[in-house]
Residue, then its C-alpha position, 0 to 999 in steps of 0.5 A: m550508502d553503497p552504491i549496490t544498494l543505492s543500484f537496487l533502490d533505483e531499480q525499485f522505484v523505477e519499476a514501482e513506477d512502471l507497475l503504477d502507471g495509468c493507476d489512480l490509487v497510489r502515486i510515488a516520489r523521492p523528494a530526498g534521494p532514493e533512501l526516501v519514498l513518499a506514497e500518496f494512496t487515493c484509496r478509501g480508508l478510515v480516520r477517526e474524527q476529534s468527534g470520535e466518529i469513524v469515516e471513510a477517508e481518500h487521502f493518505v500519504v506513508g513515508f519509506h525511508f530504506a536506511s543503508d542496509y536494506l539489503r540485510r537488515v529490516r527495521v519496520p518502525e524506521l521504514l515505514t512512517v505514516i505522515s498523513p492523516q494522523s487520525a487513520w484508523h485501523p488498527n495496525m496504523g498510529g493509535s496511542r502506543a504509536p501514533t505515526a506507525i503502520c505494522i504490514g507485518e515482518v519484512k525481508p531484507s529487500t523486499p521489492l518496493i511494489n510488494l511494500l505499497h501493495r501490503v500498504y494498500e491492503v492496511i488502508t484499505w481494510q484489506a488486511f487488519t490485525p483481528v487480535e489486540y495484542e498483536a495491534l498498534n491500535y486496540e481501540a481499532c481492533a475492537w471495532a473492526r470486530a464489532n463493525p464487520h459489514r463496513l469491511p474492506v473499505d475499498a475492495r479495489p487492486l491496487r494495479w488496477r489501470a485506467n487502460a484495463a476496460a479498453t484492453i478487455e473490450a478488445a480482446a471480448t471483440t476479437a475472436p482467436t482463431s487458435l490457442l497461440d491467438a488467444m494467449e496473444i489476446v491476453e498479453 
């Protein structure tokens, strides 16, 4: 891999780690070099049990494989892979057509890792999905979504939620700003 792509991938990983610091919904790791990122999502999504029942699950692992030409071209089927659970239930995930695939729509070259993580999170939690069967990977999940809108989204929490957000909000509420500049400092 060329030095420019390696530098880009390193910067993207560090930026994503910083933005996700304190987030209890996703953790990322690079187990085999900069071209492979594993993301462990601990949010609520759906799986289909062997009995056919659709139930909530709270653990999903997705692999991101960045090809050497990622800054120039993206092939989504090669970029994203659902590692577990293989029974993930979503119109944009798996199904008989591509059991380990996940579709997050068009991905432009050099899309930042944090953007990819957000889009995958929105799919897992059902904050985003394809409602039209001919565009879906999993036709059955698409039909299920139309029949069960009361169960969606499965998890409405924002990805960048931080454990210290409540303390920051409380501190801002107890500090009465005396000017517009003071108010801006509290928010920052």
